[in-house]
Structure formats: structure tokens, C-alpha cells
OpenMM code with the backbone's topology and positions (N, CA, C; nanometers):
from openmm import Vec3, app, unit

residues = "MET THR GLU GLY PRO GLY PHE ASP ARG HIS MET LEU GLU ALA LEU ILE CYS PRO GLU SER HIS GLY THR LEU GLU TYR ASP PRO ASP ARG GLN GLU LEU VAL SER LYS THR ALA ASN LEU ALA TYR PRO ILE ARG ASP GLY ILE PRO VAL MET LEU VAL SER GLU ALA ARG THR LEU ASP ASP PRO ALA".split()
positions = [
    Vec3(0.0500, -0.1183, -0.0214),
    Vec3(-0.0266, 0.0173, 0.0109),
    Vec3(0.1036, 0.1291, 0.0074),
    Vec3(0.0621, 0.2477, -0.1138),
    Vec3(0.1628, 0.3239, -0.0989),
    Vec3(0.1003, 0.4250, -0.0168),
    Vec3(-0.0528, 0.4450, -0.0028),
    Vec3(-0.1117, 0.5221, 0.0698),
    Vec3(-0.2425, 0.5460, 0.0799),
    Vec3(-0.2787, 0.5925, 0.2254),
    Vec3(-0.3075, 0.5778, 0.3474),
    Vec3(-0.4808, 0.5568, 0.2277),
    Vec3(-0.6067, 0.5386, 0.3000),
    Vec3(-0.7492, 0.5954, 0.2458),
    Vec3(-0.7304, 0.6937, 0.2590),
    Vec3(-0.7921, 0.7966, 0.0844),
    Vec3(-0.8072, 0.9317, 0.1223),
    Vec3(-0.6239, 1.0195, 0.1781),
    Vec3(-0.5511, 0.9216, 0.1941),
    Vec3(-0.4035, 1.0634, 0.2429),
    Vec3(-0.3731, 1.0970, 0.1233),
    Vec3(-0.2890, 1.2492, 0.1438),
    Vec3(-0.3014, 1.3372, 0.0207),
    Vec3(-0.1845, 1.3585, 0.0457),
    Vec3(-0.0648, 1.2839, -0.0561),
    Vec3(0.0879, 1.2611, 0.0282),
    Vec3(0.1180, 1.4567, -0.0064),
    Vec3(0.0549, 1.4990, -0.0933),
    Vec3(0.1513, 1.6674, -0.1216),
    Vec3(0.0897, 1.7152, 0.0144),
    Vec3(-0.0291, 1.6671, 0.1023),
    Vec3(-0.0297, 1.7514, 0.2487),
    Vec3(0.0662, 1.8010, 0.3011),
    Vec3(0.2318, 1.6668, 0.3315),
    Vec3(0.3995, 1.6460, 0.3602),
    Vec3(0.4490, 1.7773, 0.2935),
    Vec3(0.3853, 1.9214, 0.2125),
    Vec3(0.4410, 2.0345, 0.1658),
    Vec3(0.4209, 2.1079, 0.2965),
    Vec3(0.2579, 2.0765, 0.3499),
    Vec3(0.1838, 2.2215, 0.4288),
    Vec3(0.2384, 2.1644, 0.5424),
    Vec3(0.2646, 2.0039, 0.5942),
    Vec3(0.2753, 1.9895, 0.7376),
    Vec3(0.4166, 1.9800, 0.8200),
    Vec3(0.4067, 2.0581, 0.9411),
    Vec3(0.5293, 2.0669, 1.0243),
    Vec3(0.5176, 1.9608, 1.1068),
    Vec3(0.5959, 1.8884, 1.2188),
    Vec3(0.5725, 1.8359, 1.3324),
    Vec3(0.5029, 1.9974, 1.4076),
    Vec3(0.3993, 1.9547, 1.5322),
    Vec3(0.4697, 1.9889, 1.5990),
    Vec3(0.5736, 2.0731, 1.7551),
    Vec3(0.5967, 1.9355, 1.7071),
    Vec3(0.7015, 1.9715, 1.8355),
    Vec3(0.8646, 1.9733, 1.7819),
    Vec3(0.9201, 1.9410, 1.7000),
    Vec3(0.9794, 2.0570, 1.6198),
    Vec3(1.0022, 2.1662, 1.5476),
    Vec3(0.8967, 2.1685, 1.4822),
    Vec3(0.8270, 2.2156, 1.3628),
    Vec3(0.9516, 2.2151, 1.2209),
    Vec3(1.0136, 2.0894, 1.2500),
    Vec3(1.0389, 2.0083, 1.0571),
    Vec3(1.0082, 1.9758, 1.0266),
    Vec3(1.0583, 1.8853, 0.9401),
    Vec3(1.0133, 1.8841, 0.7983),
    Vec3(0.9304, 1.7137, 0.8703),
    Vec3(0.8562, 1.6175, 0.7684),
    Vec3(0.7989, 1.5138, 0.8084),
    Vec3(0.7840, 1.3833, 0.6936),
    Vec3(0.7984, 1.2328, 0.7232),
    Vec3(0.8337, 1.1678, 0.6002),
    Vec3(0.7565, 1.0954, 0.6298),
    Vec3(0.6850, 1.0516, 0.4952),
    Vec3(0.5328, 0.9636, 0.4879),
    Vec3(0.6408, 0.8476, 0.4932),
    Vec3(0.5924, 0.7390, 0.5830),
    Vec3(0.6066, 0.5350, 0.6109),
    Vec3(0.4731, 0.4898, 0.5838),
    Vec3(0.4405, 0.4821, 0.4537),
    Vec3(0.3482, 0.3710, 0.4415),
    Vec3(0.3044, 0.2751, 0.4319),
    Vec3(0.3671, 0.2070, 0.5184),
    Vec3(0.3830, 0.0262, 0.6242),
    Vec3(0.3140, 0.1104, 0.7273),
    Vec3(0.3699, 0.1905, 0.7752),
    Vec3(0.3003, 0.2097, 0.9562),
    Vec3(0.2287, 0.2893, 0.9201),
    Vec3(0.1928, 0.3738, 0.7935),
    Vec3(0.0551, 0.4887, 0.8095),
    Vec3(0.1176, 0.5520, 0.9425),
    Vec3(0.1982, 0.6577, 0.8660),
    Vec3(0.1976, 0.7220, 1.0132),
    Vec3(0.3423, 0.8808, 0.9093),
    Vec3(0.3602, 0.9241, 0.9769),
    Vec3(0.4129, 1.0734, 0.9115),
    Vec3(0.5378, 1.1135, 1.0548),
    Vec3(0.6428, 1.0646, 0.9810),
    Vec3(0.7459, 1.0492, 1.1048),
    Vec3(0.8833, 1.1345, 1.0424),
    Vec3(0.9130, 1.1908, 1.2406),
    Vec3(0.9513, 1.3831, 1.2068),
    Vec3(1.1408, 1.3006, 1.3353),
    Vec3(1.1985, 1.2682, 1.2075),
    Vec3(1.2817, 1.2545, 1.3278),
    Vec3(1.3640, 1.3381, 1.4495),
    Vec3(1.3723, 1.4253, 1.3975),
    Vec3(1.4198, 1.5737, 1.4621),
    Vec3(1.4029, 1.6068, 1.5923),
    Vec3(1.1906, 1.4980, 1.6664),
    Vec3(1.1555, 1.5227, 1.7279),
    Vec3(1.1720, 1.3614, 1.7910),
    Vec3(1.2160, 1.3043, 1.6685),
    Vec3(1.1673, 1.1259, 1.7544),
    Vec3(1.0538, 1.0982, 1.7830),
    Vec3(0.9612, 1.1298, 1.6936),
    Vec3(0.8051, 1.0966, 1.6643),
    Vec3(0.7604, 1.0775, 1.5467),
    Vec3(0.6357, 0.9753, 1.5422),
    Vec3(0.5707, 0.8929, 1.4664),
    Vec3(0.4595, 0.9429, 1.4971),
    Vec3(0.3979, 1.0646, 1.4008),
    Vec3(0.2326, 1.0726, 1.3551),
    Vec3(0.1375, 0.9861, 1.3000),
    Vec3(0.0614, 0.8815, 1.3594),
    Vec3(-0.0256, 0.8352, 1.2973),
    Vec3(-0.1142, 0.8720, 1.1765),
    Vec3(-0.1821, 0.7972, 1.1124),
    Vec3(-0.2861, 0.9236, 1.0166),
    Vec3(-0.3806, 0.7668, 1.0530),
    Vec3(-0.5324, 0.8165, 1.0456),
    Vec3(-0.6063, 0.7505, 1.0792),
    Vec3(-0.7554, 0.7708, 0.9917),
    Vec3(-0.7552, 0.7064, 0.9242),
    Vec3(-0.8324, 0.6901, 0.8058),
    Vec3(-0.8326, 0.8324, 0.7140),
    Vec3(-0.7135, 0.7998, 0.6900),
    Vec3(-0.6567, 0.9374, 0.5773),
    Vec3(-0.6112, 1.0363, 0.6055),
    Vec3(-0.6307, 1.0078, 0.7498),
    Vec3(-0.6149, 1.2033, 0.7989),
    Vec3(-0.5415, 1.2102, 0.8961),
    Vec3(-0.3847, 1.2563, 0.9286),
    Vec3(-0.2903, 1.2477, 0.9807),
    Vec3(-0.3148, 1.3457, 1.1428),
    Vec3(-0.2358, 1.2324, 1.2780),
    Vec3(-0.3333, 1.2909, 1.4160),
    Vec3(-0.1874, 1.4134, 1.4061),
    Vec3(-0.1522, 1.5241, 1.4358),
    Vec3(-0.0770, 1.5827, 1.5115),
    Vec3(-0.1040, 1.6458, 1.5873),
    Vec3(-0.0988, 1.5493, 1.6608),
    Vec3(-0.0690, 1.5834, 1.8494),
    Vec3(0.0275, 1.4620, 1.8864),
    Vec3(0.0588, 1.5694, 1.9556),
    Vec3(0.2115, 1.5051, 2.0272),
    Vec3(0.1568, 1.4288, 2.1442),
    Vec3(0.0605, 1.4010, 2.2032),
    Vec3(-0.0052, 1.2874, 2.3136),
    Vec3(-0.0384, 1.1987, 2.1787),
    Vec3(-0.0732, 1.1908, 2.1000),
    Vec3(-0.1101, 1.0757, 2.0395),
    Vec3(0.0319, 1.0354, 1.8965),
    Vec3(0.1167, 1.0443, 1.9151),
    Vec3(0.2191, 1.0340, 1.8675),
    Vec3(0.3098, 0.9072, 1.9240),
    Vec3(0.3643, 0.9120, 1.8276),
    Vec3(0.4966, 0.7248, 1.9560),
    Vec3(0.6415, 0.7749, 1.9494),
    Vec3(0.6834, 0.7537, 1.9983),
    Vec3(0.8837, 0.7710, 2.0126),
    Vec3(0.8937, 0.6156, 1.9256),
    Vec3(1.0186, 0.6861, 1.7861),
    Vec3(1.0394, 0.5684, 1.6625),
    Vec3(1.1630, 0.4864, 1.7310),
    Vec3(1.1412, 0.5022, 1.9116),
    Vec3(1.1743, 0.3671, 1.9878),
    Vec3(1.0827, 0.2742, 2.0131),
    Vec3(0.9506, 0.3067, 1.9620),
    Vec3(0.8556, 0.2452, 2.0394),
    Vec3(0.8565, 0.1359, 1.9555),
    Vec3(0.7926, 0.0220, 1.9909),
    Vec3(0.7459, -0.0856, 1.8296),
    Vec3(0.6436, -0.0407, 1.7970),
    Vec3(0.5214, 0.0162, 1.9161),
    Vec3(0.3539, 0.0242, 1.8529),
    Vec3(0.3657, 0.0758, 1.8002),
] * unit.nanometer
topology = app.Topology()
chain = topology.addChain("A")
for resn in residues:
    res = topology.addResidue(resn, chain)
    for name in ("N", "CA", "C"):
        topology.addAtom(name, app.Element.getBySymbol(name[0]), res)
């Protein structure tokens, strides 16, 4: 799967990490937006990125 349902990869140009204000990378396998600077991964649910630090997982967390 290269893209989540309804997720527009062009949104990456407009979205930034709310923690670090850095760029995000799309991980299609895990359906996440990854901020390597903040060491966080934000979930994409039903095609919508959840850009809340409280909902993000740390990259060290395999969940």
C-alpha cells in the first residue's frame, strides 16, 4: 500500500512537526508521518494525519 485511504501525500508540503517544527516523512507501511528531529511518529487514521504530540509514538517504541 503506497498511500492511506484518502491521504494526500502533497499535504506533506504543508505539514510540519508540531514539536520540532521540522519536516515530516511519510511511512506508508506504518501509516505514519515521521519526524526524525523530534523522534516522533504521528499516526494517519482514516486518511487523516493526527498531528497531536500526545497521540504520537516515539520512534524507539515498536507499537
